C-alpha positions in Angstrom: -18.3 -3.9 -133.0 -19.8 -3.2 -129.6 -17.9 -6.1 -128.1 -14.7 -5.0 -129.7 -15.1 -1.6 -128.1 -16.0 -3.2 -124.8 -12.8 -5.3 -124.9 -10.8 -2.2 -125.5 -12.5 -0.3 -122.7 -12.0 -3.2 -120.4 -8.3 -3.4 -121.3 -8.0 0.4 -120.8 -9.7 0.2 -117.5 -7.4 -2.6 -116.3 -4.4 -0.6 -117.4 -5.8 2.5 -115.7 -6.5 0.4 -112.5 -2.9 -1.0 -112.6 -1.4 2.4 -113.1 -3.5 3.7 -110.1 -2.3 0.8 -108.0 1.3 1.4 -109.0 0.9 5.1 -108.3 -0.6 4.4 -104.8 2.2 1.9 -104.1 4.9 4.5 -105.1 3.1 7.2 -103.1 3.1 4.8 -100.1 6.8 4.2 -100.6 7.5 7.9 -100.8 5.4 8.5 -97.7 7.3 5.8 -95.8 10.6 7.4 -96.9 9.4 10.8 -95.8 8.3 9.5 -92.4 11.7 7.8 -91.9 13.5 10.9 -93.0 11.4 13.0 -90.7 12.2 10.7 -87.8 15.9 10.8 -88.6 15.8 14.6 -88.9 13.9 14.9 -85.5 16.5 12.6 -83.9 19.3 14.7 -85.4 17.7 17.9 -84.3 17.2 16.5 -80.7 20.9 15.4 -80.6 22.1 18.8 -82.0 19.9 20.6 -79.4 21.3 18.4 -76.6 24.9 19.2 -77.8 24.2 22.9 -78.0 22.7 23.0 -74.5 25.7 21.1 -73.1 28.1 23.5 -74.9 26.1 26.5 -73.6 26.3 25.2 -70.1 30.1 24.8 -70.3 30.5 28.2 -71.7 28.3 29.7 -69.0 30.4 28.1 -66.3 33.6 29.4 -67.9 32.2 32.9 -68.1 31.0 32.7 -64.5 34.4 31.6 -63.4 36.1 34.4 -65.4 33.6 37.0 -64.0 34.2 35.8 -60.4 37.9 36.0 -60.9 37.7 39.5 -62.3 35.5 40.6 -59.4 38.0 39.0 -57.0 40.9 40.7 -58.7 39.1 44.0 -58.6 38.4 43.7 -54.9 42.0 42.8 -54.3 43.2 45.8 -56.4 40.9 48.1 -54.5 42.1 46.9 -51.1 45.7 47.2 -52.3 45.1 50.8 -53.4 43.6 51.7 -50.1 46.4 50.1 -48.1 49.0 51.7 -50.4 47.4 55.1 -50.0 47.4 54.7 -46.2 51.0 53.6 -46.3 51.9 56.5 -48.6 50.2 59.0 -46.3 52.0 57.6 -43.3 55.3 57.9 -45.2 54.5 61.5 -46.0 54.0 62.2 -42.3 57.3 60.5 -41.4 59.1 62.5 -44.1 57.5 65.7 -42.7 58.9 64.9 -39.3 62.3 64.1 -40.8 62.3 67.4 -42.6 61.3 69.3 -39.4 64.1 67.6 -37.4 66.6 68.4 -40.2 67.4 64.8 -41.2 66.4 65.5 -44.8 66.4 68.8 -46.7 63.4 70.6 -48.0 64.5 69.7 -51.6 64.6 66.0 -50.6 61.3 66.2 -48.9 59.6 67.8 -51.9 61.1 65.2 -54.3 59.8 62.3 -52.2 56.5 64.1 -51.7 56.0 64.6 -55.4 56.8 60.9 -56.1 54.4 59.7 -53.4 51.6 62.0 -54.5 52.1 60.8 -58.0 51.2 57.3 -57.0 48.0 58.2 -55.1 
């Protein structure tokens, strides 16, 4: 009876050994798949990062150009206001002289003055 039990134990141990080998083989396959997937994911992440950096650079350039244009437009507008104000003041002086000389009436002078001062 001892040899019968020894045969069963031997068969059991062989089956257990085979099961372990199969398990190790499957674990190796899963590990290889995981490494491959990790490599693919790292490459995808690197590509996505590269694309995002490129997009951010383009957007930064667009924003910088828009900002520079707005600054330029603001400077031009400020210069225009200053020139217009100087022109308006010169016009008021001329209108005052015309009023004093009688070329325009006080009413005409006041109407023009109100219009000019409204722009300043």
